[in-house]
matplotlib code that plots the C-alpha trace (Angstrom):
import matplotlib.pyplot as plt

x = [42.8, 39.2, 39.1, 40.4, 37.6, 34.9, 36.1, 36.0, 32.4, 31.2, 33.0, 30.9, 28.0, 28.2, 29.1, 26.3, 24.1, 25.1, 24.9, 21.0, 19.9, 21.4, 19.7, 16.2, 16.9, 17.2, 13.8, 12.0, 13.6, 12.1, 8.8, 8.6, 10.2, 7.4, 4.6, 6.2, 6.1, 2.6, 1.6, 3.3, 1.1, -1.6, -4.6, -7.3, -9.3, -11.9, -14.3, -16.8, -20.0, -19.8, -22.8, -25.2, -22.9, -20.0, -17.0, -13.7, -11.1, -11.2, -8.3, -6.2, -3.0, -0.9, -2.8, -2.2, -5.2, -7.0, -10.4, -12.9, -14.8, -17.4, -19.5, -22.3, -24.3, -27.1, -24.5, -24.1, -21.0, -20.3, -17.0, -17.3, -17.0, -14.1, -16.6, -18.7, -14.7, -14.2, -17.2, -16.4, -13.0, -14.1, -16.9, -13.9, -12.0, -14.6, -14.4, -11.0, -10.5, -13.6, -12.3, -14.2, -13.0, -12.6, -9.5, -7.3, -9.3, -7.1, -7.6, -11.1, -11.4, -14.8, -14.2, -13.0, -15.6, -18.4, -17.3, -15.5, -15.4, -17.5, -16.9, -15.0, -12.7, -12.4, -11.1, -8.5, -7.4, -7.1, -4.0, -5.4, -6.7, -2.9, -4.0, -7.5, -7.3, -3.4, -4.7, -5.1, -1.9, -0.4, -2.7, -3.2, 0.0, 2.2, -0.9, 0.3, -3.7, -4.0, -1.3, -2.7, -6.4, -6.2, -4.8, -9.0, -10.3, -8.6, -11.0, -7.8, -4.1, -2.6, -5.5, -3.1, 0.2, 0.0, -1.3, 2.1, 4.3, 2.3, 2.6, 6.2, 7.5, 5.7, 8.2, 11.3, 10.2, 9.8, 13.8, 15.3, 14.0, 15.9, 18.7, 22.1, 19.5, 16.5, 17.7, 17.1, 20.2, 20.9, 20.2, 16.8, 17.7, 15.2, 15.3, 17.7, 21.1, 19.2, 16.1, 13.6]
y = [-17.0, -16.8, -12.8, -13.5, -16.3, -14.1, -10.8, -13.3, -14.1, -10.7, -9.6, -12.6, -11.8, -8.1, -9.0, -11.2, -9.3, -6.5, -8.4, -9.5, -6.1, -5.1, -8.0, -7.4, -3.6, -5.1, -7.1, -3.9, -1.9, -4.7, -4.8, -1.0, -0.7, -3.9, -1.6, 1.7, -0.7, -2.1, 1.8, 2.4, 0.1, 0.1, 3.4, 5.7, 6.1, 8.7, 8.0, 10.6, 9.8, 12.2, 11.3, 8.3, 5.0, 7.4, 7.9, 9.7, 9.5, 12.6, 11.9, 9.2, 8.5, 6.2, 4.5, 1.7, 0.0, -0.2, 2.2, 3.3, 6.1, 6.3, 10.1, 9.8, 12.0, 12.3, 13.7, 10.4, 8.8, 4.9, 2.7, -0.2, -3.4, -6.0, -8.2, -5.4, -4.8, -8.1, -8.4, -5.2, -6.4, -9.6, -8.6, -5.7, -9.2, -10.7, -8.0, -7.7, -11.4, -11.1, -7.9, -5.3, -2.9, 0.4, -0.3, -2.2, -0.6, 2.0, 5.3, 7.1, 10.8, 10.3, 8.6, 11.8, 13.5, 10.9, 12.1, 9.2, 5.2, 2.1, 1.9, -1.3, 0.5, 3.0, 0.7, -0.6, 2.6, 3.6, 2.8, 0.9, -1.4, -3.0, -4.2, -5.4, -7.0, -8.0, -11.4, -9.8, -7.5, -9.0, -8.4, -4.9, -3.8, -4.7, -2.9, 0.4, 0.6, 0.5, 3.0, 5.7, 5.1, 4.9, 9.0, 9.1, 7.5, 10.6, 14.3, 15.9, 15.6, 17.5, 14.6, 11.9, 13.6, 14.7, 11.0, 9.5, 11.8, 10.6, 7.1, 7.5, 9.5, 6.8, 4.2, 6.1, 7.0, 3.4, 2.9, 5.5, 4.2, 0.5, 1.2, -1.2, -3.9, -5.3, -2.9, -4.3, -6.0, -7.8, -11.0, -12.4, -12.2, -10.1, -9.3, -8.2, -10.3, -12.6, -12.8, -10.7]
z = [39.8, 42.2, 41.4, 37.5, 37.4, 39.2, 36.2, 33.3, 34.4, 34.7, 31.4, 29.2, 31.3, 30.5, 27.0, 26.7, 27.7, 25.7, 22.4, 24.1, 24.4, 20.8, 19.1, 20.9, 19.7, 16.4, 16.2, 17.8, 14.9, 12.2, 14.0, 13.4, 9.7, 8.6, 10.1, 7.8, 5.1, 5.7, 5.9, 2.7, 0.9, 2.4, 1.4, 2.4, -0.5, -0.6, -3.8, -5.0, -7.2, -9.9, -12.0, -11.1, -11.2, -11.8, -9.8, -9.3, -7.0, -4.6, -2.4, -1.4, 1.4, 2.9, 5.8, 8.5, 6.6, 3.3, 4.0, 0.9, 2.3, -0.4, -0.6, -2.9, -4.8, -2.4, 0.3, 2.5, 3.2, 3.8, 4.3, 1.9, 3.4, 2.8, 1.4, -1.1, -2.3, -3.1, -5.0, -6.8, -7.7, -8.7, -11.4, -12.9, -13.0, -15.2, -17.4, -17.4, -18.7, -21.4, -23.3, -21.7, -19.2, -19.2, -17.6, -20.2, -23.4, -25.6, -24.0, -24.4, -23.5, -23.3, -20.1, -18.2, -20.0, -18.4, -15.3, -14.0, -14.1, -12.5, -8.9, -9.5, -12.6, -9.5, -6.8, -9.3, -10.2, -6.4, -5.1, -2.8, -5.7, -5.3, -2.2, -2.8, -6.1, -5.6, -7.3, -10.8, -10.5, -13.6, -15.8, -15.2, -14.0, -16.6, -19.0, -20.8, -21.3, -17.3, -16.7, -18.9, -17.9, -14.1, -14.1, -15.2, -12.1, -10.2, -9.9, -11.4, -12.5, -9.2, -7.1, -8.7, -8.5, -5.0, -4.2, -6.3, -4.5, -1.0, -1.3, -3.0, 0.3, 2.5, 1.0, 1.3, 5.0, 5.5, 4.0, 5.9, 9.0, 8.3, 10.5, 11.0, 12.4, 10.2, 7.4, 4.1, 2.9, -1.0, 0.6, 1.5, 5.2, 6.9, 10.4, 13.2, 14.6, 16.3, 13.5, 15.0]

ax = plt.figure().add_subplot(projection="3d")
ax.plot(x, y, z, "-o")
ax.set_aspect("equal")
plt.show()
């Protein structure tokens, strides 16, 4: 009887240990998934000045944090600071509200002939715009003129297409990496078995 109790205790401890290990693995898996999803929504963007005060997106791809590199006509490069980005987005938001933003006007063929857009327009045209200007997203993302005009902010149609494909691939990759624990389901519950 004593050995039976000892065996029962060992089985319980081993089972509980395996269950706990599985839950911890689920938590790690969930953290990894969250990092992949974050990477899929942030962007590294290179913006090029093409004429005084006119800009185009030279390249962009998924990144772990949003960074905007500005290449100016004189050959200098700098990274825009968060306060600079916020100010540019706020200025463009005011233009959107009063109907003077090129992003929400009917498509203008001259926009691409002028060598690009203003810096605030370019920021909101980029994939980073969804992160930086998330608070004005409802004004843009349902607007068909915005959907048409944002493509004009890219240096070429192939740059736009390459960018779209890289972000789609990053989203698919993050979805595939979610395993049994921490996977997204139709319920509102996220996380591993133990809420990891």
